[in-house]
C-alpha positions as CSV (number, residue, x, y, z in Angstrom):
1,X,44.4,8.7,58.2
2,X,41.1,7.9,60.0
3,X,39.5,4.8,58.4
4,X,36.3,4.4,60.5
5,X,33.9,6.9,61.9
6,X,31.0,4.9,63.3
7,X,31.8,5.6,67.0
8,X,32.5,3.1,69.7
9,X,35.6,1.1,70.4
10,X,37.6,-0.6,67.7
11,X,40.0,-3.4,68.6
12,X,42.1,-6.3,67.4
13,X,43.1,-4.9,63.9
14,X,44.6,-7.5,61.6
15,X,46.0,-6.9,58.1
16,X,45.0,-9.2,55.3
17,X,48.0,-11.0,53.7
18,X,48.3,-8.7,50.7
19,X,47.5,-5.5,52.7
20,X,44.3,-4.4,51.0
21,X,42.0,-5.1,53.9
22,X,42.0,-4.8,57.7
23,X,39.8,-7.0,59.9
24,X,38.9,-5.5,63.3
25,X,36.4,-5.8,66.1
26,X,33.6,-3.3,66.7
27,X,30.6,-3.8,69.1
28,X,31.6,-7.5,69.5
29,X,31.4,-8.1,65.8
30,X,34.2,-8.7,63.3
31,X,34.3,-6.1,60.5
32,X,36.5,-5.7,57.5
33,X,37.7,-2.4,56.0
34,X,38.5,-2.6,52.3
35,X,41.1,-0.1,51.0
36,X,40.0,-0.6,47.4
37,X,36.4,0.5,47.9
38,X,36.9,2.5,51.2
39,X,34.0,0.5,52.7
40,X,33.4,-1.6,55.8
41,X,31.5,-4.8,56.1
42,X,30.1,-6.6,59.2
43,X,31.0,-10.3,58.9
44,X,29.5,-11.7,62.1
45,X,26.2,-9.8,62.2
46,X,25.6,-9.9,65.9
47,X,26.0,-13.7,66.4
48,X,27.5,-13.7,69.9
49,X,30.6,-11.9,70.9
50,X,33.5,-12.1,68.4
51,X,37.1,-11.1,68.6
52,X,40.8,-11.7,67.7
53,X,40.4,-12.2,63.9
54,X,43.4,-13.7,62.0
55,X,43.6,-14.1,58.2
56,X,44.6,-17.4,56.6
57,X,47.8,-17.1,54.5
58,X,45.8,-17.2,51.3
59,X,43.5,-14.4,52.5
60,X,40.4,-16.5,51.7
61,X,39.4,-17.2,55.4
62,X,39.4,-15.6,58.8
63,X,39.8,-17.5,62.1
64,X,38.5,-15.9,65.2
65,X,37.2,-16.5,68.8
66,X,33.5,-16.4,69.5
67,X,31.2,-17.2,72.4
68,X,28.1,-17.8,70.2
69,X,27.9,-21.5,71.3
70,X,28.0,-20.7,75.0
71,X,31.7,-20.2,75.8
72,X,34.7,-19.0,73.9
73,X,35.7,-21.3,71.0
74,X,37.7,-21.0,67.8
75,X,35.6,-20.5,64.6
76,X,36.4,-20.0,61.0
77,X,34.6,-18.2,58.1
78,X,35.2,-17.2,54.6
79,X,36.7,-13.7,54.1
80,X,33.2,-12.4,53.2
81,X,31.6,-13.9,56.4
82,X,30.1,-16.9,54.7
83,X,30.5,-20.6,55.7
84,X,31.0,-20.1,59.4
85,X,32.4,-23.3,61.0
86,X,33.2,-24.1,64.6
87,X,36.7,-25.6,64.9
88,X,36.8,-26.3,68.7
89,X,34.3,-27.2,71.3
90,X,35.8,-27.4,74.8
91,X,34.5,-26.4,78.3
92,X,37.6,-24.2,78.7
93,X,37.7,-20.8,77.0
94,X,39.7,-20.7,73.8
95,X,41.0,-17.6,72.1
96,X,43.8,-15.8,70.3
97,X,44.0,-18.1,67.2
98,X,47.0,-17.7,64.9
99,X,47.3,-19.4,61.5
100,X,50.6,-21.0,60.5
101,X,52.3,-19.4,57.5
102,X,51.8,-22.6,55.5
103,X,48.1,-22.6,56.2
104,X,48.1,-26.2,57.7
105,X,47.8,-25.5,61.4
106,X,46.2,-23.0,63.9
107,X,47.7,-22.2,67.3
108,X,45.5,-20.8,70.0
109,X,45.0,-20.4,73.8
110,X,42.9,-23.0,75.6
111,X,42.6,-22.2,79.3
112,X,46.1,-21.6,80.5
113,X,47.8,-23.5,77.7
114,X,48.8,-23.1,74.1
115,X,47.3,-25.7,71.7
116,X,47.7,-26.5,68.0
117,X,45.1,-28.0,65.7
118,X,44.9,-28.8,62.0
119,X,43.2,-26.0,60.0
120,X,40.0,-28.1,59.9
121,X,40.0,-28.4,63.8
122,X,41.4,-32.0,63.9
123,X,44.3,-33.4,66.0
124,X,44.5,-31.0,69.0
125,X,47.9,-31.0,70.7
126,X,48.9,-29.2,73.9
127,X,52.3,-27.8,73.1
128,X,52.9,-25.9,76.4
129,X,52.6,-28.8,78.8
130,X,55.7,-28.6,81.0
131,X,56.2,-24.9,80.4
132,X,54.6,-22.2,82.6
133,X,51.5,-22.4,84.7
134,X,49.9,-19.7,82.4
135,X,50.9,-19.8,78.8
136,X,49.7,-17.5,76.0
137,X,50.5,-15.3,73.0
138,X,51.4,-18.0,70.4
139,X,53.3,-16.9,67.3
140,X,54.6,-19.0,64.4
141,X,58.1,-19.0,62.9
142,X,58.2,-18.1,59.2
143,X,58.7,-21.8,58.2
144,X,55.8,-23.1,60.3
145,X,58.2,-25.4,62.2
146,X,58.1,-23.6,65.5
147,X,55.6,-21.9,67.8
148,X,56.8,-19.3,70.3
149,X,54.8,-18.4,73.3
150,X,54.9,-16.7,76.7
151,X,54.8,-18.8,79.8
152,X,54.9,-17.2,83.3
153,X,57.0,-14.3,82.0
154,X,59.4,-16.4,79.9
155,X,59.5,-17.2,76.2
156,X,59.3,-20.8,75.1
157,X,59.5,-22.6,71.7
158,X,58.0,-25.9,70.6
159,X,57.1,-27.7,67.4
160,X,53.5,-28.3,66.2
161,X,53.6,-31.8,67.5
162,X,54.7,-30.6,71.0
163,X,57.9,-32.7,71.1
164,X,60.7,-30.2,71.3
165,X,59.9,-27.8,74.1
166,X,62.7,-25.3,74.7
167,X,62.8,-22.4,77.3
168,X,64.5,-19.4,75.6
169,X,64.5,-16.9,78.5
170,X,64.8,-17.3,82.3
171,X,64.4,-13.8,83.8
172,X,60.7,-14.0,84.3
173,X,59.8,-10.7,82.8
174,X,59.5,-11.4,79.0
175,X,56.1,-11.2,77.2
176,X,54.2,-11.1,74.0
177,X,56.6,-12.7,71.4
178,X,56.1,-12.1,67.7
179,X,57.9,-13.6,64.7
180,X,58.5,-12.1,61.3
181,X,56.9,-13.3,58.1
182,X,60.3,-14.2,56.7
183,X,63.7,-14.7,58.2
184,X,64.6,-15.9,61.7
185,X,64.2,-14.2,65.1
186,X,61.7,-13.2,67.7
187,X,60.7,-9.8,69.1
188,X,59.1,-9.4,72.5
189,X,58.5,-7.0,75.4
190,X,60.7,-7.3,78.4
191,X,61.4,-5.3,81.6
192,X,65.0,-6.6,81.9
193,X,66.2,-3.0,82.0
194,X,63.6,-2.0,84.5
195,X,61.5,-0.2,81.9
196,X,59.2,-2.0,79.4
197,X,61.3,-2.2,76.2
198,X,61.2,-4.2,72.9
199,X,63.9,-6.8,72.5
200,X,65.1,-9.1,69.7
201,X,66.6,-12.6,69.9
202,X,67.4,-15.5,67.6
203,X,65.1,-18.5,67.6
204,X,67.6,-20.2,69.9
205,X,67.3,-17.4,72.5
206,X,70.8,-16.0,71.7
207,X,71.9,-12.5,70.7
208,X,69.4,-10.7,72.9
209,X,69.2,-7.0,72.0
210,X,67.2,-4.0,73.3
211,X,65.9,-2.4,70.1
212,X,63.7,0.3,71.5
213,X,65.6,1.9,74.5
214,X,63.2,4.7,75.3
215,X,61.9,6.2,78.5
216,X,58.3,5.6,77.5
217,X,56.5,2.2,77.8
218,X,57.2,0.1,74.7
219,X,55.0,-3.0,74.3
220,X,53.1,-5.4,72.0
221,X,55.6,-5.5,69.1
222,X,54.4,-6.8,65.7
223,X,56.7,-7.4,62.7
224,X,55.8,-5.7,59.4
225,X,55.0,-8.3,56.6
């Protein structure tokens, strides 16, 4: 079912928590498609380049990356585009924000590291210090107690305070972890078998299983809600 017909590239689709809307990027703006009204709304209205929207667990807010202040920072707005607030202000580029399931924290990429802030932008913590040289793709466990991320081709885990760093894989070819909205486990892409496949493992890095096993390239896995 085709949802948009305005031409141009669409990217970074993100379901709202209850599944009645999809946020996405079009022409460097963040738009929302509403399934109830079958309409789209431009939320950022040409204010800089905007990308990587992520809904708050309540569905009332959207966090996103924008360069409207000069370089890429993390911003927040109401789900209708009102009350835009800058959460970070750092010389390094910041992007890929991900809200914790309990709504209290936001993980994101700053430079080559993964950081965590309070939902109001306070108390920044580098949780990937001591992991890889290049760390990215943060994803939260369902209970908000752990953040998983990719570091130099391996999957790591840490807590929001950055005190329990744990390396879960060691083969150097594991990427883009994603956690479910409930339950325990992590899915990720790996070339352990020589071909890009989707794998599953527990939050401790055990019981690793190839769950796609196809000759085609399998990548960027995302759990259903």
